[in-house]
C-alpha positions as CSV (number, residue, x, y, z in Angstrom):
1,X,30.6,-29.8,-35.1
2,X,30.2,-26.7,-37.2
3,X,32.5,-26.0,-40.5
4,X,35.8,-25.3,-39.2
5,X,35.6,-28.0,-36.2
6,X,34.4,-24.9,-34.0
7,X,32.1,-26.7,-31.2
8,X,28.7,-25.0,-30.8
9,X,27.5,-23.8,-27.4
10,X,24.4,-25.8,-25.9
11,X,20.9,-24.6,-27.0
12,X,19.5,-23.0,-23.8
13,X,16.1,-24.9,-22.7
14,X,15.0,-22.5,-20.4
15,X,16.3,-18.5,-19.3
16,X,17.3,-16.7,-16.0
17,X,16.5,-13.1,-15.6
18,X,18.6,-11.7,-12.7
19,X,16.4,-9.0,-11.2
20,X,17.3,-6.1,-8.9
21,X,14.3,-6.0,-6.6
22,X,15.8,-2.9,-5.0
23,X,16.1,-2.1,-1.3
24,X,12.7,-2.8,-0.3
25,X,10.2,-0.3,-1.7
26,X,8.2,-1.9,-4.1
27,X,7.9,1.5,-6.4
28,X,11.7,1.1,-6.9
29,X,11.4,-1.8,-9.1
30,X,12.0,-0.7,-13.0
31,X,9.4,-1.1,-15.6
32,X,11.7,-4.2,-17.2
33,X,11.5,-6.0,-13.7
34,X,7.9,-5.7,-13.5
35,X,7.7,-7.1,-17.3
36,X,9.8,-10.1,-16.5
37,X,7.8,-10.8,-13.1
38,X,4.4,-10.5,-15.4
39,X,6.0,-13.4,-17.7
40,X,7.7,-15.6,-15.3
41,X,7.1,-19.2,-14.4
42,X,9.0,-19.0,-11.4
43,X,10.3,-16.6,-9.3
44,X,13.4,-17.5,-7.2
45,X,13.4,-15.0,-4.0
46,X,16.3,-14.1,-1.8
47,X,14.6,-12.5,1.1
48,X,10.6,-13.4,3.0
49,X,9.2,-10.2,2.2
50,X,9.9,-10.5,-1.5
51,X,7.0,-12.9,-2.3
52,X,4.6,-10.0,-0.9
53,X,5.9,-7.6,-2.9
54,X,5.9,-9.8,-6.0
55,X,1.9,-10.4,-5.3
56,X,1.6,-6.5,-4.4
57,X,3.0,-5.2,-7.9
58,X,1.2,-8.4,-9.7
59,X,-2.2,-7.6,-8.1
60,X,-2.3,-11.1,-7.2
61,X,-4.6,-12.4,-4.0
62,X,-2.8,-13.7,-1.3
63,X,-3.3,-17.0,-0.1
64,X,-6.1,-17.7,2.1
65,X,-5.6,-19.9,5.3
66,X,-8.8,-21.7,6.1
67,X,-10.2,-20.8,9.2
68,X,-10.7,-24.0,11.9
69,X,-13.4,-26.1,11.1
70,X,-13.6,-24.8,7.4
71,X,-12.8,-27.4,4.7
72,X,-9.4,-26.9,2.6
73,X,-10.3,-25.9,-0.8
74,X,-7.2,-26.4,-3.5
75,X,-7.3,-23.6,-6.1
76,X,-5.1,-23.5,-9.1
77,X,-2.1,-21.3,-8.4
78,X,-2.5,-17.7,-9.5
79,X,1.2,-16.2,-11.0
80,X,4.5,-17.9,-10.5
81,X,5.6,-20.4,-8.4
82,X,7.8,-19.0,-5.7
83,X,11.1,-20.6,-4.5
84,X,12.7,-19.6,-1.5
85,X,16.5,-19.0,-2.6
86,X,17.8,-17.0,0.6
87,X,16.9,-19.9,3.3
88,X,17.4,-23.6,3.7
89,X,14.6,-25.4,5.1
90,X,16.4,-25.2,8.5
91,X,16.3,-21.6,8.5
92,X,19.8,-21.1,7.3
93,X,21.0,-19.1,5.0
94,X,21.6,-20.9,1.6
95,X,25.4,-21.3,0.7
96,X,26.2,-19.6,-2.6
97,X,27.0,-23.0,-4.2
98,X,23.8,-24.2,-3.5
99,X,22.1,-21.1,-4.8
100,X,23.5,-21.3,-8.2
101,X,22.6,-25.2,-8.3
102,X,18.8,-23.6,-7.3
103,X,18.9,-21.7,-10.2
104,X,20.3,-23.8,-12.5
105,X,17.8,-26.3,-11.8
106,X,14.8,-24.2,-12.3
107,X,16.4,-22.5,-15.2
108,X,16.7,-25.4,-17.2
109,X,13.2,-26.2,-17.8
110,X,11.1,-22.6,-17.2
111,X,11.5,-19.0,-17.5
112,X,12.9,-17.8,-14.1
113,X,13.0,-14.3,-12.4
114,X,16.1,-14.7,-9.8
115,X,15.0,-11.7,-7.7
116,X,18.2,-10.2,-6.0
117,X,18.1,-7.6,-3.3
118,X,19.5,-4.2,-4.5
119,X,21.3,-5.0,-7.7
120,X,22.3,-8.1,-8.6
121,X,25.9,-7.3,-9.7
122,X,26.3,-4.9,-6.9
123,X,27.5,-6.9,-3.8
124,X,25.5,-9.3,-4.4
125,X,25.8,-13.3,-5.6
126,X,24.6,-12.8,-9.1
127,X,27.9,-13.1,-10.9
128,X,28.9,-16.7,-9.3
129,X,25.1,-17.4,-10.2
130,X,25.0,-16.2,-13.7
131,X,28.5,-18.1,-14.0
132,X,26.7,-21.1,-13.0
133,X,24.4,-20.6,-15.9
134,X,26.8,-20.3,-18.4
135,X,28.4,-23.4,-17.5
136,X,25.2,-25.2,-17.8
137,X,24.2,-23.7,-21.0
138,X,21.5,-21.4,-19.6
139,X,20.5,-18.3,-21.4
140,X,20.2,-15.1,-19.1
141,X,20.1,-11.6,-18.8
142,X,20.7,-9.2,-16.3
143,X,17.9,-6.6,-14.9
144,X,19.8,-3.7,-12.9
145,X,18.2,-2.6,-9.9
146,X,18.3,0.1,-7.1
147,X,21.4,-0.1,-5.0
148,X,20.5,0.1,-1.4
149,X,24.2,1.8,-1.2
150,X,22.6,5.0,-2.7
151,X,18.9,4.1,-2.2
152,X,18.8,3.9,1.9
153,X,20.7,7.3,2.3
154,X,18.6,9.2,0.0
155,X,15.3,7.9,1.6
156,X,16.9,9.6,5.0
157,X,17.7,12.8,3.4
158,X,21.4,11.9,3.2
159,X,23.1,12.9,-0.3
160,X,26.4,10.7,-0.5
161,X,27.9,13.8,-2.3
162,X,27.7,17.4,-2.2
163,X,29.6,20.7,-3.9
164,X,32.2,19.9,-0.7
165,X,32.4,16.2,-0.5
166,X,33.1,14.9,-4.2
167,X,34.2,11.1,-3.2
168,X,32.6,8.3,-1.9
169,X,34.0,5.0,-0.4
170,X,31.7,2.0,0.0
171,X,33.4,-0.7,2.4
172,X,31.5,-4.0,3.3
173,X,32.9,-4.9,6.7
174,X,33.7,-8.0,8.0
175,X,37.5,-9.5,8.3
176,X,40.7,-7.3,8.3
177,X,40.3,-3.6,6.9
178,X,43.1,-1.0,6.6
179,X,40.9,1.7,7.9
180,X,43.7,4.2,7.6
181,X,43.3,4.5,3.8
182,X,39.9,6.2,4.9
183,X,41.3,8.6,7.3
184,X,40.3,11.8,4.6
185,X,36.9,13.5,4.9
186,X,35.7,10.8,2.0
187,X,32.0,10.2,2.4
188,X,32.1,6.6,3.7
189,X,29.1,4.0,3.2
190,X,29.4,0.9,5.2
191,X,27.7,-2.3,4.6
192,X,27.0,-5.2,7.4
193,X,28.7,-2.9,9.5
194,X,26.3,-2.7,12.7
195,X,28.0,-5.3,14.9
196,X,31.3,-4.2,14.5
197,X,30.6,-0.1,14.7
198,X,32.7,0.1,18.0
199,X,35.7,-1.3,16.2
200,X,35.3,0.2,13.0
201,X,34.8,4.1,14.9
202,X,37.7,3.7,17.1
203,X,40.1,2.7,13.8
204,X,38.8,5.4,12.1
205,X,39.5,7.8,14.7
206,X,42.6,6.7,15.4
207,X,43.3,6.8,11.7
208,X,43.1,10.5,12.1
209,X,39.6,11.2,11.6
210,X,37.7,13.6,14.0
211,X,35.8,12.1,17.1
212,X,32.8,14.5,15.9
213,X,32.5,13.4,12.2
214,X,28.8,12.5,11.8
215,X,27.3,9.3,11.5
216,X,23.9,8.2,10.3
217,X,22.9,4.5,11.1
218,X,19.8,3.6,8.8
219,X,18.1,0.1,9.2
220,X,15.5,-1.5,6.8
221,X,15.8,1.7,5.0
222,X,13.2,2.6,1.9
223,X,10.3,0.7,4.1
224,X,7.9,2.0,6.4
225,X,9.8,0.5,8.8
226,X,13.0,2.7,8.2
227,X,14.5,4.7,11.4
228,X,17.9,6.4,11.4
229,X,19.9,7.3,14.4
230,X,22.6,9.8,14.5
231,X,25.4,10.2,16.3
232,X,29.1,10.6,16.1
233,X,32.2,8.6,15.5
234,X,32.9,9.0,19.2
235,X,29.4,8.1,20.6
236,X,28.0,5.7,17.6
237,X,28.6,2.3,19.3
238,X,27.2,3.4,22.5
239,X,24.0,5.0,20.8
240,X,24.0,1.9,18.4
241,X,24.1,-0.3,21.7
242,X,21.3,2.1,23.9
243,X,18.8,2.2,20.5
244,X,19.3,-1.8,20.0
245,X,19.6,-1.2,16.5
246,X,19.6,-4.7,14.6
247,X,20.7,-5.1,11.2
248,X,19.9,-4.8,8.1
249,X,21.0,-1.5,8.3
250,X,23.3,1.1,6.0
251,X,26.1,3.5,7.8
252,X,26.8,6.8,6.3
253,X,30.2,8.5,7.8
254,X,31.2,12.2,6.9
255,X,29.8,15.5,7.1
256,X,27.0,15.0,4.4
257,X,25.3,13.3,7.4
258,X,24.7,17.1,8.7
259,X,22.4,18.0,5.8
260,X,19.3,14.9,7.1
261,X,18.1,17.8,9.4
262,X,16.9,19.8,5.8
263,X,16.4,17.0,3.7
264,X,15.0,14.6,5.2
265,X,11.4,13.5,3.6
266,X,10.4,10.1,3.9
267,X,10.4,9.6,7.5
268,X,9.2,12.9,8.1
269,X,5.7,12.2,6.2
270,X,2.7,12.8,8.2
271,X,1.3,9.0,8.2
272,X,4.8,7.6,8.3
273,X,4.9,3.8,9.9
274,X,1.1,4.4,10.6
275,X,-0.7,1.3,10.5
276,X,-4.2,2.2,9.1
277,X,-7.3,0.1,9.0
278,X,-9.2,0.2,5.9
279,X,-12.5,-1.3,6.5
280,X,-14.2,-1.2,3.1
281,X,-15.0,-3.4,0.1
282,X,-12.7,-5.0,-1.2
283,X,-13.2,-3.6,-4.7
284,X,-13.3,0.2,-3.3
285,X,-10.6,0.3,-0.7
286,X,-7.7,0.6,-3.7
287,X,-7.7,4.1,-4.4
288,X,-8.1,5.0,-0.3
289,X,-5.1,2.6,0.6
290,X,-2.7,4.2,-2.7
291,X,-3.1,7.6,-1.1
292,X,-2.3,6.6,2.4
293,X,0.7,5.1,0.9
294,X,1.8,8.3,-0.4
295,X,1.1,9.8,2.9
296,X,3.7,7.4,4.7
297,X,0.6,5.1,6.2
298,X,0.7,1.6,6.0
299,X,-2.8,0.6,4.9
300,X,-4.4,-2.5,5.8
301,X,-7.7,-3.9,4.1
302,X,-10.6,-5.6,5.7
303,X,-13.4,-6.4,4.0
304,X,-16.8,-5.3,6.0
305,X,-19.3,-5.7,3.3
306,X,-19.7,-7.9,0.7
307,X,-21.8,-6.3,-2.6
308,X,-23.9,-9.0,-3.7
309,X,-26.7,-8.8,-6.7
310,X,-30.3,-8.5,-5.4
311,X,-32.1,-11.5,-4.0
312,X,-35.3,-11.1,-7.0
313,X,-33.6,-9.5,-9.8
314,X,-37.2,-9.3,-11.7
315,X,-37.4,-5.7,-10.3
316,X,-34.1,-4.4,-11.6
317,X,-35.1,-6.1,-15.1
318,X,-38.0,-4.6,-15.1
319,X,-36.7,-0.9,-14.6
320,X,-33.9,-1.7,-16.8
321,X,-36.5,-2.4,-19.7
322,X,-38.6,1.0,-19.0
323,X,-35.4,2.8,-19.0
324,X,-34.8,2.0,-22.5
325,X,-38.6,2.5,-23.2
326,X,-38.4,6.1,-22.0
327,X,-40.1,5.8,-19.1
328,X,-38.3,7.7,-17.1
329,X,-36.9,11.4,-17.1
330,X,-34.1,10.9,-14.6
331,X,-31.6,8.2,-13.5
332,X,-29.9,9.1,-9.9
333,X,-26.7,7.1,-9.1
334,X,-26.2,7.6,-5.3
335,X,-22.9,5.5,-5.7
336,X,-19.9,3.8,-7.5
337,X,-21.5,0.4,-7.1
338,X,-25.0,1.7,-8.3
339,X,-23.1,2.6,-11.5
340,X,-21.8,-0.8,-11.5
341,X,-24.7,-2.5,-11.1
342,X,-26.7,-0.9,-13.8
343,X,-24.0,-1.1,-16.5
344,X,-23.6,-4.9,-15.8
345,X,-27.3,-5.4,-16.6
346,X,-27.1,-3.3,-19.6
347,X,-24.0,-5.7,-20.6
348,X,-26.2,-8.6,-19.6
349,X,-29.0,-7.6,-22.4
350,X,-26.2,-6.7,-24.9
351,X,-27.2,-2.7,-24.7
352,X,-24.5,0.0,-24.3
353,X,-24.7,4.1,-23.4
354,X,-27.0,5.0,-26.4
355,X,-29.9,3.6,-24.4
356,X,-29.7,6.8,-22.2
357,X,-30.5,9.2,-25.1
358,X,-32.5,11.6,-23.5
359,X,-32.3,10.5,-20.2
360,X,-31.0,13.3,-17.6
361,X,-28.6,11.7,-15.1
362,X,-27.4,12.8,-11.6
363,X,-24.8,11.7,-9.4
364,X,-24.3,11.8,-5.8
365,X,-20.7,13.0,-5.7
366,X,-17.3,13.1,-7.8
367,X,-16.3,10.0,-7.9
368,X,-19.9,8.5,-8.8
369,X,-19.7,10.7,-11.7
370,X,-16.0,9.6,-12.8
371,X,-17.8,6.4,-12.5
372,X,-20.5,7.2,-15.1
373,X,-18.0,9.1,-17.3
374,X,-16.0,5.8,-17.7
375,X,-19.4,4.4,-18.9
376,X,-18.9,7.3,-21.8
377,X,-21.8,9.2,-20.0
378,X,-21.6,12.7,-18.6
379,X,-23.8,13.5,-15.9
380,X,-26.1,16.3,-15.9
381,X,-26.6,17.2,-12.2
382,X,-23.7,16.7,-9.4
383,X,-24.0,18.7,-6.2
384,X,-21.7,21.2,-5.8
385,X,-21.6,21.8,-2.4
386,X,-22.5,18.6,0.2
387,X,-21.8,15.5,-1.9
388,X,-24.5,13.4,-0.5
389,X,-28.1,12.2,-0.7
390,X,-29.0,15.3,0.9
391,X,-27.1,17.9,-1.1
392,X,-28.3,16.0,-4.6
393,X,-31.6,16.5,-3.2
394,X,-31.3,20.3,-2.2
395,X,-30.2,21.0,-5.9
396,X,-32.6,19.1,-7.6
397,X,-35.1,20.8,-9.2
398,X,-38.3,20.5,-9.1
399,X,-41.4,18.7,-11.5
400,X,-42.7,21.3,-13.9
401,X,-45.7,19.7,-15.7
402,X,-44.8,22.1,-18.6
403,X,-41.0,21.3,-18.8
404,X,-40.7,18.0,-17.7
405,X,-42.5,15.4,-20.1
406,X,-42.4,12.7,-17.7
407,X,-42.4,12.9,-13.6
408,X,-40.7,9.6,-13.1
409,X,-37.2,9.1,-11.5
410,X,-34.8,5.7,-11.8
411,X,-33.5,5.3,-8.6
412,X,-30.8,2.2,-8.6
413,X,-29.8,1.8,-5.1
414,X,-28.4,-0.6,-2.3
415,X,-30.7,-2.7,0.1
416,X,-29.7,-0.3,3.1
417,X,-30.2,2.9,1.4
418,X,-32.0,5.7,3.5
419,X,-35.2,7.2,2.6
420,X,-33.7,10.7,2.4
421,X,-33.5,11.1,-1.0
422,X,-36.9,9.3,-1.9
423,X,-39.2,11.2,0.1
424,X,-37.6,14.5,-0.8
425,X,-38.1,13.7,-4.8
426,X,-42.0,13.0,-4.1
427,X,-42.3,16.6,-2.4
428,X,-40.6,17.8,-5.2
429,X,-43.3,16.5,-7.3
430,X,-41.2,13.4,-8.6
431,X,-42.4,9.6,-8.9
432,X,-39.8,7.5,-7.7
433,X,-38.8,3.4,-8.8
434,X,-36.7,3.0,-5.7
435,X,-35.2,-0.1,-7.3
436,X,-32.8,-2.6,-5.2
437,X,-30.0,-2.9,-7.8
438,X,-27.4,-4.6,-5.3
439,X,-27.1,-5.9,-1.9
440,X,-24.8,-4.7,1.0
441,X,-23.9,-8.2,3.1
442,X,-21.9,-8.3,6.3
443,X,-18.4,-9.7,5.4
444,X,-16.8,-12.6,7.0
445,X,-14.7,-12.1,10.2
446,X,-10.9,-11.2,9.7
447,X,-8.2,-13.6,11.2
448,X,-7.9,-13.7,14.7
449,X,-4.4,-11.5,14.6
450,X,-6.2,-8.5,13.1
451,X,-9.3,-9.1,15.4
452,X,-6.7,-8.9,17.9
453,X,-4.8,-5.8,16.9
454,X,-7.9,-3.9,16.3
455,X,-8.9,-4.3,20.1
456,X,-5.5,-4.0,21.8
457,X,-4.4,-0.7,19.7
458,X,-2.1,-2.1,17.3
459,X,-3.7,0.0,14.4
460,X,-2.8,3.8,14.6
461,X,-5.7,4.8,12.8
462,X,-9.2,3.5,11.3
463,X,-11.1,5.4,8.2
464,X,-14.5,5.0,8.1
465,X,-16.2,5.5,4.8
466,X,-19.9,5.2,5.9
467,X,-22.1,4.3,8.6
468,X,-22.3,0.6,7.4
469,X,-18.3,0.3,7.6
470,X,-18.8,1.3,11.4
471,X,-21.4,-0.9,12.0
472,X,-20.2,-3.8,10.3
473,X,-16.5,-3.7,11.5
474,X,-17.5,-3.4,15.4
475,X,-20.0,-6.4,14.2
476,X,-17.5,-8.8,12.9
477,X,-14.2,-7.5,15.1
478,X,-15.0,-5.6,18.1
479,X,-14.5,-1.5,18.8
480,X,-10.7,-0.2,17.9
481,X,-8.8,0.7,21.0
482,X,-9.1,4.3,22.6
483,X,-5.8,4.9,21.2
484,X,-6.6,4.4,17.8
485,X,-7.3,7.6,15.7
486,X,-11.1,7.6,14.3
487,X,-11.2,9.3,11.1
488,X,-14.9,9.5,9.4
489,X,-15.9,10.6,5.8
490,X,-19.0,13.1,7.3
491,X,-21.6,13.7,9.9
492,X,-23.8,10.7,9.5
493,X,-20.6,8.4,10.1
494,X,-19.8,10.4,12.5
495,X,-22.9,10.0,14.6
496,X,-22.6,6.2,13.9
497,X,-19.4,5.8,15.4
498,X,-20.2,8.0,18.3
499,X,-23.4,5.9,19.2
500,X,-20.9,3.0,19.0
501,X,-18.7,4.6,22.2
502,X,-16.2,5.9,19.7
503,X,-14.1,9.1,20.0
504,X,-14.2,10.8,16.6
505,X,-10.9,12.6,15.8
506,X,-10.9,13.5,12.3
507,X,-13.9,14.1,10.0
508,X,-13.5,15.2,6.0
509,X,-15.0,18.2,5.1
510,X,-16.9,16.7,2.5
511,X,-17.9,13.2,1.7
512,X,-14.8,12.1,-0.7
513,X,-12.3,9.6,0.4
514,X,-9.5,11.4,-1.0
515,X,-10.5,14.7,1.2
516,X,-10.8,11.9,4.0
517,X,-7.2,10.8,3.8
518,X,-6.0,14.2,3.9
519,X,-7.6,15.7,6.6
520,X,-6.0,12.3,8.7
521,X,-2.9,13.6,7.1
522,X,-3.3,16.8,8.3
523,X,-4.1,15.7,11.8
524,X,-0.7,13.4,11.5
525,X,1.2,16.7,10.8
526,X,-0.3,18.5,13.5
527,X,0.7,16.1,16.0
528,X,4.1,15.7,15.0
529,X,4.6,19.4,14.9
530,X,3.0,19.7,18.6
531,X,5.7,16.9,19.6
532,X,8.5,18.4,18.5
533,X,7.6,21.8,19.6
534,X,7.5,20.1,23.0
535,X,10.6,18.7,22.8
536,X,9.1,15.0,22.2
537,X,10.0,12.3,20.3
538,X,7.7,11.6,17.5
539,X,5.6,8.6,18.3
540,X,2.7,6.8,16.6
541,X,-0.8,6.4,18.2
542,X,-0.2,2.7,19.1
543,X,3.4,3.5,20.6
544,X,1.8,3.6,24.1
545,X,3.3,2.4,27.4
546,X,1.6,0.5,30.2
547,X,2.2,2.7,32.6
548,X,0.7,5.7,30.8
549,X,-2.3,3.9,30.2
550,X,-2.8,3.3,34.0
551,X,-2.1,7.0,35.1
552,X,-4.8,8.0,32.6
553,X,-7.0,5.2,34.1
554,X,-6.5,6.6,38.1
555,X,-7.4,10.1,37.2
């Protein structure tokens, strides 16, 4: 007892952070949410997709299932332990009391993030679970999240208020509701209302709402599976049944729905919902995938190449020593991987960028030049036109025995590099040390579901960033289906694709991954406009009907 006989509260031995995960888009997580997830020992989820969301934002590897015949290797766990707080082992939703007991159990001994859809204190079980923590003497905090009530309509292009409609009412459907109190022109947001939309609409009309009042039903909002159905109170029940709309969905009723035609921004992205195959090395896929997401695409990275050190490192060791001793006039980097390989060799020897003093540096393109700049160096030569080996050669100065004290070029490259640059430099009077800095090895085949998706047209597009990605993807997974849009980074890659029987739909204006994705987005935007102008529904390339394929094949 403390002085004054005031009982003390139990000292918390754990901690629970009730974190709002938002309605689905990982980009809507707050900075505080990310900070807590990074330090969490246990994450108690609410929805199955929360696990992949956390892995994505934390950059954690997905667990790999062993292929048939392979030995199962148990690795040390990476990241927090995930506990399903939404569903029991039998697949049924956990009762609120059981959820609270689960939170308390782990909160007594660990730093727990209780991840909750939307906001923990908005139409969620957060208050009950927080009270259970208080009773158990466990410290906790609340991290607000973006509520689906506002976020989903916003992603559908529907503002809940405007200058003519200043009030919003949120109604959780289920049970007896006095709809007469919502007979005015307030904006209504209905939660859990898909199953009873017919009864709700009828009651609102009987209460005095116009039968022509606009209604929007948005399912799985803020994700790339989002779809919005617009209707009226009079017709919404029949339209929902015809479209087979299933929960989860947010329903907005009111004149503000009419603004969607002008303000829809998410579902109208040029690659919205497109499943795009990214066959690249795992290390290089990040920036390309991020740009695809910006345009609404859903990238799926399938490693086709593994970058490994050369089998015999002596050649590289000798070249690096020659560089330090001043043997070369130029060093030419033809890829980011080449920069990485040389930098790793420098670090192995305890060298740094000062060893490049007096050496001229060439880069095949802007991305390679950026990798050089990240090392604290500046490329002296970067092609201004075509960013390729041929483009670099076109701007390379000929050897001048008066101006150039040394006539030798260090060329660290992949083991499968073409001879275009080497032969061209020799013609210009230079001697080349063409050194294998790294090997490109074909990756293992992707899982069977991915191979099936490639062959049967479940991908909307595939982006090829080199000829080797074409050859290796076809080699490990088979040819993409004819319905799949093929996008390539340049003429050489296009030629390889065509040699493998693929129809090239999109080619970048210059060999740059950002330009490639922009070109694919332009293609998607033009395709969308053409469908709208023809009065057709906007579909994805993978949305094909068997009958349609048979008709085409019969011609």
